[in-house]
C-alpha positions as CSV (number, residue, x, y, z in Angstrom):
1,M,50.2,26.7,-9.6
2,R,46.3,27.3,-9.8
3,S,46.7,30.4,-11.9
4,T,48.9,28.9,-14.2
5,D,46.5,26.0,-14.6
6,S,43.3,29.0,-15.2
7,K,45.5,30.7,-17.6
8,I,45.9,27.1,-19.8
9,S,42.2,26.9,-19.8
10,E,41.6,30.2,-20.9
11,L,43.9,29.8,-23.8
12,M,42.2,26.7,-24.7
13,E,38.7,28.1,-24.9
14,R,40.0,31.2,-26.9
15,I,41.5,28.2,-29.4
16,R,38.2,26.5,-29.3
17,S,36.2,29.7,-29.9
18,E,38.9,30.5,-33.3
19,L,37.9,27.0,-34.4
20,A,34.7,28.0,-34.1
21,S,35.0,31.2,-35.8
22,R,36.9,29.8,-38.5
23,S,34.2,27.1,-39.2
24,A,31.5,29.9,-39.0
25,P,30.3,32.1,-41.9
26,P,32.5,34.9,-42.1
27,A,30.1,37.3,-41.0
28,A,30.1,35.7,-37.7
29,R,34.0,35.5,-36.9
30,A,35.9,37.2,-34.3
31,P,37.7,40.6,-35.8
32,A,41.3,40.5,-37.0
33,G,43.0,42.9,-34.2
34,A,41.2,40.2,-31.5
35,S,44.4,38.6,-28.8
36,G,44.9,35.0,-29.4
37,P,46.7,33.1,-31.7
38,I,45.9,33.2,-35.2
39,L,44.6,29.9,-36.5
40,P,44.3,28.4,-40.5
41,T,41.7,27.9,-41.6
42,L,40.7,24.2,-42.2
43,L,39.7,22.7,-45.2
44,V,36.4,20.7,-45.1
45,V,36.0,16.7,-45.7
46,P,33.7,16.2,-48.4
47,S,30.6,13.4,-48.2
48,P,31.4,10.5,-50.1
49,Q,29.0,11.1,-53.2
50,L,28.4,7.2,-55.1
51,S,26.7,6.5,-57.9
52,K,23.6,4.4,-57.6
53,A,20.3,3.3,-59.0
54,T,17.5,5.0,-58.3
55,F,13.9,3.7,-57.5
56,E,10.6,5.4,-57.5
57,V,7.2,4.9,-56.0
58,R,4.4,4.2,-58.4
59,E,1.8,2.4,-58.8
60,T,2.7,-0.8,-61.3
61,Y,6.1,-1.9,-61.3
62,A,8.3,-4.4,-63.9
63,L,10.3,-7.0,-62.0
64,G,13.7,-5.5,-63.2
65,D,12.6,-2.1,-61.2
66,F,13.6,-4.1,-58.0
67,L,16.0,-6.7,-59.1
68,A,18.2,-3.3,-60.7
69,L,18.7,-2.6,-56.5
70,H,21.2,-4.4,-53.8
71,D,21.6,-4.9,-50.5
72,L,19.6,-2.6,-48.2
73,D,18.4,-0.3,-51.2
74,F,17.0,-3.5,-52.6
75,I,15.1,-4.3,-49.4
76,E,13.7,-0.7,-48.6
77,A,12.6,-0.6,-52.3
78,A,10.7,-3.7,-52.0
79,Y,8.8,-2.7,-48.7
80,L,8.4,1.2,-50.4
81,G,7.2,-0.1,-53.6
82,L,5.0,-3.4,-52.4
83,L,3.7,-2.6,-48.6
84,K,3.6,1.4,-49.0
85,R,5.6,1.9,-46.1
86,A,9.1,2.5,-44.6
87,P,10.8,-1.1,-43.4
88,D,10.9,-2.5,-39.7
89,P,13.6,-3.0,-38.0
90,S,13.0,-6.8,-37.7
91,G,11.6,-7.4,-41.4
92,T,14.8,-5.4,-42.4
93,A,17.2,-7.3,-40.2
94,H,15.4,-10.3,-41.5
95,F,15.3,-10.1,-45.1
96,L,19.1,-8.8,-45.6
97,Q,20.6,-11.7,-43.6
98,G,19.0,-14.2,-45.9
99,L,20.2,-12.0,-48.9
100,R,23.2,-11.7,-47.6
101,N,24.1,-15.0,-46.8
102,G,22.5,-16.7,-49.7
103,E,19.2,-18.0,-48.3
104,L,16.7,-15.9,-49.5
105,S,17.0,-14.4,-53.1
106,K,15.8,-11.3,-54.4
107,I,12.5,-12.9,-56.5
108,E,11.6,-14.5,-53.2
109,I,11.7,-11.7,-50.7
110,L,9.6,-9.9,-53.3
111,G,7.4,-13.0,-53.5
112,R,6.9,-12.9,-50.0
113,M,6.2,-9.1,-49.5
114,R,3.7,-9.4,-52.4
115,Y,1.5,-12.2,-51.4
116,S,1.6,-11.5,-47.5
117,P,-1.7,-10.7,-46.2
118,E,-0.6,-7.4,-46.1
119,G,0.5,-7.1,-49.6
120,R,-2.4,-9.0,-51.0
121,A,-4.7,-6.1,-49.5
122,L,-2.7,-3.5,-51.3
123,G,-2.7,-5.8,-54.6
124,V,0.7,-3.5,-56.2
125,P,0.9,-5.4,-59.3
126,V,4.6,-6.3,-60.6
127,T,5.1,-7.7,-64.2
128,G,6.6,-10.9,-64.6
129,L,6.7,-11.6,-60.4
130,A,4.0,-14.5,-60.3
131,S,5.5,-16.5,-62.6
132,S,9.2,-16.1,-61.4
133,Y,8.4,-16.4,-57.6
134,N,6.3,-19.9,-58.6
135,V,9.6,-21.0,-59.8
136,Q,11.5,-20.3,-57.1
137,R,8.9,-21.8,-54.8
138,L,9.3,-25.0,-56.9
139,Y,13.2,-25.1,-56.3
140,R,12.4,-25.1,-52.8
141,L,10.6,-28.5,-53.2
142,P,12.6,-31.5,-51.5
143,F,14.6,-33.8,-53.9
144,I,13.1,-32.4,-56.6
145,G,13.6,-28.9,-56.6
146,F,17.8,-29.7,-56.8
147,F,17.2,-30.9,-59.9
148,L,15.1,-28.1,-61.2
149,A,17.4,-25.6,-59.7
150,L,20.3,-27.8,-61.3
151,A,18.3,-27.4,-65.0
152,S,16.9,-24.0,-64.7
153,A,20.3,-22.9,-63.6
154,A,22.2,-24.5,-66.7
155,L,19.0,-23.1,-69.0
156,R,20.0,-19.8,-68.1
157,L,23.6,-19.9,-67.7
158,P,24.5,-17.5,-70.1
159,R,22.0,-14.9,-68.8
160,I,23.6,-15.7,-65.2
161,V,27.2,-15.2,-66.6
162,R,25.6,-11.3,-68.2
163,S,24.7,-10.8,-64.7
164,L,27.8,-11.9,-63.3
165,Q,29.9,-9.3,-65.5
166,A,27.4,-6.3,-65.2
167,L,27.9,-7.0,-61.2
168,E,31.8,-7.1,-61.7
169,G,31.2,-3.9,-63.7
170,Y,28.8,-2.3,-61.2
171,Q,31.6,-3.3,-58.2
172,H,34.3,-2.2,-60.2
173,Q,32.8,1.3,-61.1
174,R,31.8,1.5,-57.1
175,N,35.4,0.9,-56.2
176,A,36.7,3.4,-58.7
177,E,34.7,5.9,-57.1
178,M,35.4,4.6,-53.8
179,E,39.2,5.1,-54.4
180,V,38.6,9.0,-55.6
181,Q,36.4,9.6,-53.0
182,L,38.9,8.2,-50.6
183,A,42.1,10.5,-52.6
184,T,40.4,13.3,-52.1
185,M,39.3,13.0,-48.3
186,S,43.1,11.7,-47.5
187,R,44.2,15.4,-49.6
188,V,41.9,17.1,-47.2
189,V,43.1,15.5,-43.8
190,N,46.6,15.9,-44.7
191,A,46.4,19.2,-45.4
192,N,44.5,20.0,-42.5
193,E,46.9,17.9,-39.9
194,R,49.8,20.6,-41.6
195,E,48.2,23.5,-41.0
196,L,47.3,21.9,-37.2
197,A,50.5,21.5,-36.7
198,V,51.7,24.7,-37.2
199,V,49.2,25.8,-34.8
200,V,49.8,23.6,-32.3
201,Q,53.6,25.0,-32.6
202,A,52.5,28.3,-32.0
203,T,50.2,27.4,-29.2
204,A,52.9,25.8,-27.3
205,T,55.5,28.9,-27.7
206,T,52.7,31.0,-26.7
207,V,51.4,28.8,-23.4
208,A,55.6,28.9,-22.4
209,D,55.8,32.6,-22.9
210,Q,52.3,32.6,-20.4
211,A,53.8,30.4,-17.9
212,T,57.0,32.5,-17.7
213,R,54.5,35.7,-17.4
214,L,52.3,33.9,-15.1
215,S,55.9,32.8,-12.6
216,E,56.7,36.3,-12.7
217,K,53.1,37.5,-11.4
218,A,53.3,34.4,-8.6
219,T,56.5,35.9,-7.1
220,R,55.0,39.8,-7.1
221,L,51.8,38.0,-5.6
222,G,54.0,36.1,-2.7
223,D,55.5,39.8,-2.0
224,L,51.7,41.4,-2.0
225,G,51.1,38.6,0.4
226,A,53.8,39.5,2.7
227,Q,52.3,43.0,3.0
228,H,49.1,42.1,3.2
229,A,50.1,40.4,6.1
230,R,52.3,43.0,8.4
231,I,49.0,45.2,7.4
232,Q,46.8,42.9,8.8
233,A,49.1,42.3,12.0
234,K,48.3,46.7,12.5
235,V,45.1,46.4,11.4
236,T,44.2,43.8,14.3
237,A,45.9,45.9,17.1
238,A,43.9,48.8,16.2
239,A,40.7,46.9,16.3
240,E,41.6,45.6,20.0
241,Q,41.8,48.9,21.1
242,A,39.0,49.9,19.3
243,G,36.9,46.9,21.4
244,M,38.2,48.5,24.8
245,M,37.3,51.6,23.8
246,E,33.8,50.4,22.7
247,S,33.3,48.5,25.9
248,R,34.1,51.6,28.4
249,L,31.9,53.5,26.0
250,S,28.7,50.5,26.1
251,A,29.6,51.0,30.5
252,V,28.5,54.5,30.0
253,E,25.6,54.4,28.0
254,H,24.2,51.6,30.5
255,R,24.8,54.0,33.5
256,A,22.5,56.5,31.3
257,N,19.9,54.3,30.1
258,T,19.4,53.2,33.6
259,H,18.7,56.9,34.6
260,E,17.0,57.5,31.9
261,K,14.8,54.7,33.0
262,A,14.6,56.0,36.6
263,E,13.2,59.4,35.3
264,V,10.4,57.4,33.4
265,A,9.0,55.8,35.6
266,L,8.3,59.1,38.0
267,R,7.5,60.6,35.4
268,A,4.5,57.8,34.9
269,E,3.9,57.7,38.3
270,M,3.0,61.4,38.4
271,S,1.1,61.6,35.3
272,D,-0.8,58.3,36.9
273,K,-1.7,60.2,39.7
274,D,-3.3,63.1,37.9
275,A,-4.9,61.0,36.1
276,R,-7.0,59.4,39.1
277,L,-8.1,63.3,40.5
278,A,-9.2,64.0,37.1
279,S,-11.1,60.8,37.9
280,L,-12.4,61.3,41.1
281,H,-13.5,65.0,40.3
282,A,-15.5,63.5,37.7
283,S,-17.1,61.0,39.7
284,Y,-18.4,63.9,41.9
285,E,-19.8,65.7,39.2
286,Q,-21.8,62.7,38.1
287,L,-23.0,62.0,41.7
288,D,-24.2,65.7,41.6
289,Q,-25.7,65.3,38.5
290,R,-27.6,62.4,39.5
291,L,-28.8,63.3,43.2
292,D,-30.3,66.5,40.9
293,S,-32.4,63.6,38.7
294,I,-33.7,61.8,41.4
295,A,-35.1,65.1,43.5
296,G,-36.8,65.5,39.8
297,N,-37.9,62.0,39.9
298,A,-39.8,62.6,43.2
299,T,-41.9,65.1,42.1
300,Q,-42.7,63.6,38.9
301,V,-44.0,60.3,41.1
302,A,-46.0,62.2,43.9
303,A,-48.1,64.1,40.6
304,A,-48.5,60.7,39.3
305,L,-50.0,59.0,42.4
306,R,-52.4,62.0,42.6
307,S,-53.5,61.5,39.0
308,L,-53.6,58.1,40.2
309,E,-56.0,58.5,43.0
310,T,-59.0,60.5,40.9
311,S,-58.9,57.9,38.0
312,T,-59.3,55.1,41.0
313,A,-62.5,57.2,41.9
314,H,-64.3,57.4,38.7
315,S,-63.9,54.3,38.0
316,A,-65.7,53.1,41.2
317,T,-68.4,55.4,40.3
318,V,-69.0,53.6,36.9
319,L,-68.9,50.3,38.2
320,E,-71.6,51.2,40.9
321,N,-73.7,52.5,37.6
322,R,-73.1,49.0,35.6
323,V,-74.3,46.9,38.4
324,A,-77.5,48.4,38.7
325,T,-78.2,48.2,35.1
326,T,-77.3,44.7,35.2
327,Q,-80.1,44.2,38.1
328,A,-82.5,45.7,36.3
329,M,-82.0,43.8,32.7
330,A,-81.9,40.2,34.9
331,E,-85.6,41.2,36.2
332,G,-86.6,41.8,32.6
333,A,-85.6,38.4,31.5
334,L,-87.8,36.7,34.0
335,P,-90.6,36.4,31.2
336,R,-88.8,35.4,28.8
337,L,-87.2,32.2,30.5
338,A,-91.1,31.0,31.0
339,L,-91.5,31.4,27.5
340,L,-88.1,29.2,26.6
341,E,-89.7,26.5,28.7
342,A,-92.9,25.9,27.0
343,A,-91.3,26.2,23.8
344,T,-88.9,23.5,24.9
345,A,-91.4,21.2,25.8
346,G,-93.5,21.4,22.4
347,W,-90.1,20.4,20.6
348,E,-89.7,17.4,23.2
349,K,-92.8,16.4,22.3
350,R,-92.4,16.2,18.2
351,L,-88.5,14.2,18.7
352,S,-91.2,11.2,20.5
353,D,-93.3,11.0,17.1
354,L,-90.1,11.0,14.8
355,D,-88.4,8.0,16.6
356,A,-91.9,6.0,16.2
357,N,-91.5,6.3,12.9
358,A,-87.8,5.9,12.0
359,H,-88.5,2.4,14.0
360,E,-90.8,1.7,11.6
361,R,-88.8,2.7,8.6
362,A,-86.2,0.5,9.9
363,T,-88.1,-2.7,10.5
364,Q,-89.0,-2.2,6.2
365,F,-85.3,-1.0,5.6
366,A,-84.4,-5.0,7.5
367,T,-86.9,-6.6,5.4
368,M,-86.0,-5.4,2.0
369,A,-82.2,-6.4,3.0
370,R,-82.9,-9.6,3.4
371,E,-84.6,-10.3,0.5
372,A,-81.7,-8.6,-1.3
373,I,-79.0,-10.7,0.6
374,L,-81.2,-14.1,-0.7
375,S,-80.7,-12.7,-4.4
376,L,-76.9,-12.5,-3.9
377,E,-76.6,-15.8,-2.6
378,Q,-78.2,-16.8,-5.1
379,R,-76.3,-15.0,-8.1
380,V,-73.1,-16.5,-5.9
381,A,-74.2,-20.0,-6.6
382,G,-74.6,-19.3,-10.2
383,L,-71.2,-17.6,-10.4
384,D,-69.5,-20.7,-8.7
385,Q,-70.9,-23.2,-10.9
386,Q,-69.3,-20.9,-13.8
387,V,-66.0,-20.6,-12.1
388,S,-66.2,-24.6,-11.5
389,A,-66.8,-25.5,-15.6
390,E,-63.8,-22.4,-16.3
391,H,-61.4,-24.1,-13.7
392,A,-62.2,-27.5,-15.4
393,S,-61.3,-26.3,-18.8
394,T,-58.2,-24.5,-17.5
395,S,-57.1,-27.7,-16.1
396,I,-56.9,-29.0,-19.3
397,L,-55.3,-26.0,-21.1
398,R,-52.6,-26.4,-18.1
399,Q,-52.0,-30.6,-18.9
400,R,-51.6,-30.2,-22.4
401,L,-49.1,-27.4,-22.0
402,A,-47.2,-29.0,-19.5
403,E,-46.6,-31.9,-22.0
404,R,-45.5,-29.6,-24.8
405,L,-43.2,-27.8,-21.9
406,A,-41.8,-31.1,-21.0
407,R,-41.0,-32.2,-24.4
408,V,-39.4,-28.4,-25.3
409,E,-37.1,-29.3,-22.1
410,G,-36.5,-33.2,-23.6
411,R,-35.5,-31.8,-26.8
412,V,-33.2,-29.2,-25.3
413,H,-31.0,-31.8,-23.2
414,E,-30.5,-33.8,-26.3
415,H,-28.9,-31.0,-27.9
416,A,-27.1,-30.1,-24.7
417,L,-25.8,-34.0,-24.8
418,R,-25.2,-33.4,-28.4
419,L,-23.3,-30.4,-27.6
420,S,-21.2,-31.8,-24.8
421,E,-20.1,-35.2,-27.0
422,P,-17.5,-33.4,-28.7
423,A,-16.1,-32.2,-25.5
424,A,-16.1,-35.9,-24.2
425,T,-14.9,-37.5,-26.9
426,L,-11.8,-35.0,-27.2
427,E,-11.0,-35.9,-23.4
428,S,-11.5,-39.6,-24.0
429,T,-8.8,-40.1,-26.7
430,P,-6.9,-36.9,-28.2
431,Q,-6.5,-35.5,-24.3
432,K,-4.7,-39.0,-23.2
433,L,-2.7,-38.8,-26.0
434,L,-1.8,-35.2,-25.7
435,K,-0.9,-35.7,-21.8
436,K,1.5,-38.3,-23.0
437,K,3.1,-36.1,-25.4
438,I,3.6,-33.3,-22.7
439,Q,5.3,-35.9,-20.6
440,A,7.7,-37.0,-23.7
441,G,8.9,-33.0,-24.0
442,A,6.3,-32.5,-26.9
443,Q,4.6,-28.8,-27.0
444,P,1.1,-29.2,-26.7
445,P,-0.7,-28.1,-29.8
446,S,-2.3,-25.2,-27.6
447,S,0.8,-23.2,-28.2
448,R,-0.2,-22.7,-31.9
449,F,-3.3,-20.9,-31.1
450,A,-1.3,-18.9,-28.6
451,A,0.1,-16.6,-30.9
452,L,-3.3,-16.0,-32.4
453,Y,-5.2,-15.4,-29.0
454,L,-4.6,-11.7,-28.5
455,A,-6.5,-11.6,-31.8
456,F,-9.2,-13.9,-30.4
457,E,-9.8,-11.4,-27.5
458,N,-10.0,-8.4,-29.6
459,R,-12.9,-10.0,-31.5
460,F,-14.8,-12.2,-28.8
461,R,-14.2,-10.4,-25.4
462,G,-15.5,-7.1,-26.2
463,A,-13.8,-3.2,-26.3
464,P,-11.8,-2.3,-23.4
465,E,-13.7,0.1,-22.3
466,D,-16.9,-2.1,-22.0
467,I,-14.4,-4.5,-19.8
468,R,-13.9,-1.7,-17.4
469,Q,-17.6,-0.8,-17.1
470,R,-18.0,-4.4,-16.5
471,L,-15.4,-4.8,-13.5
472,A,-16.0,-1.4,-11.9
473,Y,-18.3,-3.7,-10.0
474,Y,-15.9,-4.9,-7.8
475,L,-14.2,-1.4,-6.9
476,P,-16.5,-1.1,-4.0
477,L,-15.7,-4.8,-2.7
478,L,-11.9,-3.8,-2.5
479,R,-12.5,-0.6,-0.8
480,D,-14.2,-2.5,1.9
481,S,-11.8,-4.7,2.3
482,V,-7.7,-4.6,4.0
483,V,-7.1,-3.5,0.5
484,G,-9.2,-0.1,0.6
485,Q,-8.0,0.1,5.0
486,V,-4.0,-0.6,4.9
487,A,-3.7,-0.2,0.9
488,A,-2.3,-4.0,0.4
489,S,-1.5,-4.6,-3.4
490,V,-3.6,-6.6,-5.7
491,L,-2.4,-9.2,-8.1
492,D,-3.9,-10.1,-11.1
493,I,-3.5,-13.5,-12.3
494,G,-4.1,-14.0,-16.1
495,C,-4.5,-10.3,-16.5
496,G,-4.5,-10.6,-20.0
497,R,-5.1,-7.4,-22.0
498,G,-4.5,-5.6,-18.8
499,E,-7.9,-3.9,-18.5
500,W,-8.6,-5.0,-14.6
501,L,-4.9,-3.1,-14.0
502,E,-5.5,0.1,-15.6
503,L,-9.2,0.4,-13.5
504,L,-6.7,0.1,-10.1
505,R,-4.2,2.6,-11.5
506,E,-7.1,5.0,-12.1
507,H,-8.3,4.5,-8.6
508,K,-4.9,4.7,-6.7
509,I,-4.9,1.0,-5.8
510,A,-1.3,-0.8,-5.7
511,A,-2.0,-3.8,-8.7
512,S,0.4,-5.8,-10.4
513,G,-0.3,-8.4,-13.0
514,V,0.8,-12.2,-14.5
515,D,0.1,-14.0,-17.7
516,I,1.5,-16.5,-19.7
517,N,0.9,-15.0,-23.1
518,A,4.1,-12.9,-24.2
519,D,2.2,-10.6,-26.7
520,M,-0.6,-9.4,-23.9
521,V,2.3,-9.1,-21.6
522,A,3.7,-7.2,-24.3
523,Q,0.4,-5.1,-24.7
524,C,0.1,-4.2,-21.3
525,R,3.8,-2.7,-20.6
526,E,3.7,-0.3,-23.4
527,R,0.5,1.1,-21.1
528,D,3.5,1.1,-18.4
529,L,1.6,-1.4,-16.5
530,N,3.2,-3.7,-13.7
531,V,2.7,-7.6,-15.4
532,I,5.0,-9.8,-16.0
533,V,5.6,-13.2,-18.0
534,A,5.1,-16.1,-15.9
535,D,2.9,-19.5,-14.6
536,A,0.4,-18.3,-12.2
537,I,1.3,-21.3,-9.9
538,A,4.8,-20.9,-10.0
539,H,4.4,-17.7,-9.4
540,L,2.1,-17.9,-6.6
541,K,4.4,-20.7,-5.1
542,Q,7.4,-17.7,-5.0
543,Q,5.5,-15.2,-3.0
544,P,5.8,-14.8,1.0
545,D,2.5,-16.3,3.2
546,S,-0.2,-13.1,3.7
547,S,1.5,-10.9,1.5
548,I,-1.4,-9.5,-1.0
549,G,-4.3,-7.6,0.0
550,A,-6.4,-9.2,-2.6
551,L,-5.9,-12.0,-5.7
552,T,-7.9,-11.5,-8.8
553,A,-8.8,-14.1,-12.0
554,F,-10.9,-13.2,-14.7
555,H,-12.1,-15.7,-17.1
556,L,-9.2,-17.6,-15.6
557,I,-10.1,-20.9,-13.8
558,E,-12.5,-22.5,-17.0
559,H,-8.8,-22.6,-18.7
560,V,-7.2,-25.1,-16.3
561,P,-7.7,-28.6,-15.2
562,L,-9.4,-29.7,-11.6
563,D,-6.4,-30.5,-9.6
564,T,-4.8,-27.3,-10.9
565,M,-7.6,-25.3,-9.9
566,I,-7.6,-26.4,-6.3
567,E,-4.3,-26.1,-6.2
568,L,-4.3,-22.3,-7.2
569,I,-7.2,-22.0,-4.4
570,E,-5.0,-23.5,-1.7
571,Q,-2.1,-20.9,-2.6
572,A,-4.6,-17.9,-3.0
573,H,-5.6,-18.5,0.8
574,R,-1.9,-18.6,1.6
575,V,-0.6,-15.7,0.2
576,V,-3.4,-13.1,0.5
577,Q,-3.4,-11.4,4.3
578,P,-6.6,-11.7,6.9
579,G,-9.2,-9.7,5.5
580,G,-8.0,-9.8,2.0
581,L,-10.6,-11.0,-0.9
582,L,-10.4,-13.9,-3.3
583,I,-12.5,-12.9,-6.4
584,F,-12.6,-15.7,-9.4
585,E,-15.3,-14.6,-12.7
586,T,-15.9,-17.3,-14.7
587,P,-19.1,-18.0,-17.6
588,N,-22.5,-19.2,-15.8
589,P,-23.5,-22.4,-17.2
590,E,-27.0,-21.9,-15.7
591,N,-27.7,-20.0,-18.5
592,L,-28.7,-22.6,-21.4
593,M,-26.9,-20.3,-24.3
594,V,-23.7,-19.9,-22.2
595,G,-23.3,-23.7,-20.9
596,A,-24.5,-25.4,-24.3
597,C,-23.1,-23.3,-27.0
598,N,-21.1,-20.0,-26.2
599,F,-18.9,-21.8,-23.4
600,Y,-17.3,-23.3,-26.4
601,T,-16.7,-20.3,-28.6
602,D,-13.4,-20.3,-26.9
603,P,-11.0,-23.7,-27.4
604,T,-9.1,-23.4,-24.8
605,H,-12.0,-23.8,-22.2
606,Q,-11.8,-26.8,-20.5
607,R,-15.0,-27.2,-18.7
608,P,-18.0,-24.9,-17.8
609,L,-18.1,-24.8,-13.5
610,P,-21.0,-24.7,-11.6
611,P,-21.5,-21.7,-9.1
612,V,-22.0,-24.3,-6.5
613,M,-19.3,-26.4,-7.1
614,T,-17.0,-23.7,-7.3
615,Q,-18.7,-22.2,-4.1
616,F,-17.8,-25.5,-2.6
617,L,-14.1,-25.9,-3.9
618,V,-13.4,-22.3,-2.3
619,E,-15.0,-23.0,0.9
620,A,-13.0,-26.2,0.8
621,G,-9.6,-24.4,0.9
622,G,-10.1,-22.1,3.5
623,F,-12.3,-19.7,2.8
624,V,-15.1,-17.6,4.6
625,D,-18.1,-15.4,3.8
626,V,-18.1,-17.6,0.2
627,E,-20.6,-15.8,-1.9
628,I,-21.8,-15.9,-5.4
629,H,-22.1,-12.9,-7.6
630,R,-24.2,-13.1,-10.6
631,V,-23.2,-10.5,-12.9
632,N,-23.3,-8.6,-16.5
633,A,-26.9,-9.7,-16.9
634,N,-27.8,-6.4,-18.5
635,L,-26.0,-7.6,-21.6
636,L,-28.4,-10.2,-22.2
637,P,-30.8,-9.6,-25.7
638,K,-34.7,-9.7,-24.6
639,L,-35.7,-12.8,-25.8
640,F,-39.2,-13.4,-24.0
641,D,-41.6,-10.5,-22.5
642,E,-42.8,-10.4,-19.2
643,P,-45.6,-12.3,-18.4
644,D,-48.9,-10.9,-18.6
645,P,-51.4,-10.6,-15.5
646,D,-54.3,-12.0,-17.9
647,D,-52.5,-15.0,-19.1
648,S,-53.1,-18.8,-18.0
649,P,-51.1,-19.9,-15.0
650,A,-49.5,-22.8,-16.8
651,L,-48.5,-19.9,-19.7
652,R,-46.9,-17.9,-16.9
653,S,-45.0,-21.0,-15.6
654,A,-43.6,-21.5,-19.0
655,L,-42.5,-18.2,-19.4
656,A,-40.8,-17.8,-16.1
657,F,-38.9,-21.0,-16.9
658,L,-37.5,-20.1,-20.0
659,R,-36.4,-16.9,-18.7
660,S,-34.3,-18.9,-16.0
661,A,-32.7,-20.7,-18.3
662,F,-32.4,-18.4,-21.3
663,L,-32.3,-14.8,-19.4
664,C,-30.1,-15.2,-16.4
665,A,-26.9,-13.8,-15.9
666,P,-24.4,-14.8,-18.4
667,D,-21.4,-15.0,-15.4
668,Y,-20.6,-15.3,-12.1
669,S,-18.2,-14.5,-9.7
670,I,-17.0,-16.3,-6.2
671,V,-16.1,-13.2,-4.1
672,A,-14.2,-15.3,-0.5
673,R,-12.5,-13.6,2.4
674,V,-9.3,-14.9,4.3
675,A,-10.3,-15.1,8.1
């Protein structure tokens, strides 16, 4: 049965190959003498060729160049002509749906594309579009637009009738062309069906013949199988006899091997004894050689002793001569010693004279030193008077600088109050109305700004590469925590454009992100980052206790109310495992430019957060080792130089105050740990 199936499969493969050869060029077809059924040559179904208006991309257009096209052809021509690009799927679907259900006219679609920001930037001129589009916009006015459209339709009724007649003629032409194409295709398909019917019948006859032949071959195979079984039985019996003979031969071979091993052992023992005898003979010969060598050495030692005795006697004679010479020299040196003693007495007298002269000179030097000290004291007194006068003038200058500094501080404080008054007003009146609207189910106005927030971040936040360099400051902190020790994961809430997540991925740290802005999440997913759209508090409430190694939030806490921030800290303390980190980064209001101006560039900011206040809230939330890190000071411009050592103390104090107010770090972070 399996053999029959294989034959049928082989036949079908031959049919397929024949069809492929028929459709291939003549040079690639099989030869005429090949085995298998001969298949007919099938006719190729022609593709429909319908006439339609063409569109040519130019620099200028007339309104009729676009209105001559219809449906999808019109949409594609509008994109190519007005926007100079291929249509995007979402825009095509929107305009095509509006055109087909009558909600948008062709002129309205052309006007929206031409006068969109992208179309205005290209500025493609279209004769007659501006006036027609303005008229179409008047039709959209409530109440009056209906009557304007009605009046315009009445005035343009003949033109509308001509357009309908032209459209009807165009449709009839398309229908006639379609009927001709369908008739042609029907004829080709019917002819191919007839040819295939003949081929299928011939193939069925061939398959039946093959099946008959296969059954005959199967019978023959059965007979051959029986013969094979009988031969196999004889082979098995012969194999058993051969096995018995092999076992006997193995026993004989084992005995022969045993005898050979015994013989080899005897030969090895004899050769070992011969080697030992040869070694003993060699040892005896070496002993004889050593005895001869010792005898020779004894002769040499005796000769050396005789030579030593001779040299010793000679040395004793030389020493006796030297002793006699030394005694003679000592007797001649006694007169010289007497002369030396006389010279020493003369030198002692001269030294006593020199001591007397030195004492007199020391007395004179002390007198001169006292006079010089008195002169110096007088000069110091004069200098003290001059210093007192300079100190008085410096005190007056310091008082004047202090008064000017107080005036400057007062002006700065007034400007800060003026900048904070609009925020307080917004909190007192419109924000209360906003809360009521939110409670009533209305959408907050900030949702309108959410669509623009990605572009806002791209302009004011900074380039992604710069942000990654700033955030690299926190990598060593993570490595020293459980994130670096047991490979715990990091959760970044308010992840934005995903610079922090990309940096963690480059350093092989598992991380995920959460953000409420769908556009930013989509941008992160395009770079294969693990980010979802969700509210931070709601997402944290779904996480198990002690489930993450670190929770990070960069420039997030300044966007939320105080109660939300406290709840965020509580949830963070619950989900971060012992030894894990909490990292909050936010603008630093200690910098006067940040606290009074730059902080309010982002309209979604709530209020500045002083570092010590944020530190207190995190400590109250249960975290330990809460530290304030003032960061990104290198981003500030150099507004004030370092105080010069020659400046007055008041000027140095003023410069120190200005530097602390304007040049302190623009951002700070709270880094805390779970005990």
